[in-house]
N, C-alpha and C positions, 0 to 999 in steps of 0.2 A: 504494500500500500504506500503511495507517495507520502512523504513526510508531512506536507501541508494538510493532507486529508486526516492524518493521525492527529495533528495539532488541533484541527477544528473539532474532531470528535471528542477530544478530552475537555473541551470548554463547555460551560453552562450556556443556557440560551442567551442571556444578556451579553456575555462575553463574545459569543458567536456573532451576535448582531452587531456589536461594536466593531469587531474585526472586519466583518463584511463591509460595513459602512466606510471604514478607513480605507480598505482595499479599493472600493468603488471610487472614493474621492481621489485617491492617488492616480488610478487609471484615467479618470476623467481629466484631472489636471494635466497629465502627460499628453492626453489627446488634444487638449485645448492649448495650442501653441501660438495663438493669435496675440494681438496687442493686449497688454496688461493695463487695466484701467486703474491707475494709481490715484488715490485720493489725497491731495495735498491739503494739510490743515495747519493753521497757526494756533499755538497754545497760549491761552491767557492765564490759565491756572491749572493746578494739578488735576482738578476734577474733570477737565476736558480730555484727559488721556483716556482713550477708549479701551475698555477691558478686553483681553484676549480670553475668551471663555471655552474654546475648544480647539481641536486640531486644524480647523479650517479658519485661517487667519485673514482678516480683512486688511487689504494693503493700504493702511493709512500712513503716509509719509509726512512727518512733522517738519515744518520749515524752521522751527525754532525749538531748541531744547529748553526745558524748564527745570529749575533747581528743585531737588528733592530733599535738601539738607534739613528741613524743619519737620520732616515726617518721622513717625516712629519706625524703628528698623524693619519690622515685618511689612508695614505698608510701603515703605520706601522701596524695598526689594520688589514687591508686587508691581508697583507703578513703574519701576525701572524696566522690568521685562515687558510690560505692556507697551511702553514707549519705544523700546529698541527692537523687539522681535519682528514687527512688520518690516522695518527697514532692512534687517538682515535677510529676510526672505525675498524682498524686492531685489536687493543686490545679487543674491544667489540666482534668482530667476533670470535676471538680465545676463549674467555670465553664462548661464545654461543655454540661452539663446545664441550667444556667440559661439559656444561649443558646437551646437547643432549646425550652425551655418558654416563654420570652419570645416567640420567633418564632411558636410555635403559638398563643399567646394573641393576639398582634398581628394574626393573620390572621382572627380572629373579629370580627364587628361588636360595638361596645362594649356594646350593649344585650343581647347574648347571653352576655356573660362572667359567670361565677359570682362571688359575693362573695369567695371564696377566691382566684380568679384576679386579681381587681382588687386585693386586699390585697397579693398577691405582687408585682405590678407597682409598686404605690405604695411598698412598702417598699424595693424595689430602686432606684427613682427617687430616693427620699429619701437612701438610702445613698450613691449615686453622684452626687448633686447634678445631676440632669438633669431636663428638662421634657418630653422626648419619648421614645418607645420607640426611635426611630431612634438618638438620642444614647446611649441606654442600651445598645443593642447594640454600639455602637462601644467603649464603656467595658468591656464584658464580654469583649471579644476578648482573646486572648493572643498571645504571640510565641514565636519559636523557643526551644526548650529550651537550646540552646547559649548563648544570651545570658543566660538566667537562671542557668545554672551558672557562667558566667564571672563575673558580678556577685557571686554567692554566694561564690565563691572569694576574690575581691578584698575584699569587705566583711567576711568572717569571718577573714581571714588564713589561708585554707586550713584552717579548722576549729580555730584556736588562740585566737581572741579570748575575752576574759572574758565578753562578752555572749552569745557563741555557746554556750559550755560551761555557763554559769550560768542562762541564760534561754531557750535554744532560739532566740535572736534571731540569725538568719543575717545580716541586712542592717543591724544596728545601728539599727533604727528607734526613734525617741524616743517617750516617753510624756509627754503634757501634761495628762493626766487622773489625778487622785489616786485615782480608783476603778479604774484599770487594775491588772491584775497586772503588777508591774514591779520592777526592781532599780535601785539607785543606781549611777550611773556613777562611775568613779574621777576623772574630770575635772570641771571647772566651766565655766560660760559667763557672763561678766560678773559673777562672784562668786556666781552662783546654782547650786544643785545641778542636775544633769542626770539624768533617769531614762530607762531603756530598758524597752521592753515585754517581758513574759515570756509565753511561749506554752506551751500544753499538749502540743504535738508539733511536729515539724519542718514538717509540712504546714500547720499554722496560721500559721507564720512566712511560708511561701510565699504563703498566702492574703492576708496583710497586705501583702506585697510587691506583688502584683497590684493590690490596692486602692490602694496608694500610687501606682502608675503610673496608675491610672484616675482618681484624684482630684487628683493633683498637677499641676504646671505642665509637663506633657509632651504638650500638645495635638498638636504636630507629629509626635511619635513615635507617638501613638495613631492618627493619621490615616494615617501611612505604613505602619504594620504591617499595615493592611488591604490594602495594595497590594504591599508588598515582602516576599518570603519569604527572600531572601538575607541572612543575618545581617550580613555585612560591609557591605552597602549600607544596612542598617537602623540599625546602632549609632551612626553619626554624629548621629542625632537624639536620642541619650541624653546629649548634652553638658551638659544642664541638670541631670542627676542628681547631679552632683558639682561642688563649687567648682573642681575641677581642670580642668573643661571638656574641651578637646581632648586633654589628657594622659590624662584618664580614659578617653576613647573609645579612644585608642591602646592603653591597658592592656587593655581588654576585648578588642580585636582580637588582641593578643599572646597572651592567655590562651587564646582560642578556637583560634588557629592552632597554637600550640606543643603544645596538649593534644588536638588533633584533635577538638574538641567538636562539630563539625558532625555527626559520626556519630550523636550522641544525638538529633538532630532527627527521626530516623525511628523512635526507640524508642517503644513503646506499652505500656500495661498488659496483662499476660497475660490474655486473654479468659476463662481458666479461673476467674478471681476475680470474675466477674460472676454474680449470682444469676439 
């Protein structure tokens, strides 16, 4: 008997129904690869953060972060994930569409590719600093949502940092280009000003996070995320993300475990928001 049939037979009726609904929603979402209808909203207060109540997440992309520093710890964490999770799924969806398009183009002989397709590939290869489509596909991959959320919580101080509230900068990513939209940091490095990137929405910050992982010194992590889906086995390869090394990896693990972030790895964008 196939394994999936054995699994379904061991579940009670309620669990079976939930499993079936999740499978249907995943299949439906995979089939609907049209345009995603993102809902951009401005937050005026914490109460306007829309709650995430189930595995089908409505794609609300907030154009401004809002400080959570005055909330009790339990509520702060809940509101943080409600605010960040949709942005993570939007960014992952957009990358998945690039992956699909790159794969489709790569399967065509080069002499049959349109100029638009060639330009698309060339632009991405330049952006991600690669020389082959195979390497490009590796860099366009993503990793479990639980890891992204844990790092977001750590880097933003659970939605309380200056760069989070003033620049939508979830991960404290620096700017070295005067032409960037950016803000001045309160600290200095070797007597020089530090600037942090400013983003137009929370999903833009997540986009840049994935690009940082793709372009930075995380080759082992990029290679292993293609093979490993278990977050706990994957996070040791993020030791180079922080100067804290192993201590940083341990903190990611603690945040994932204590807040049961694994559950978010099965969450997807509500198919109703695809055109």
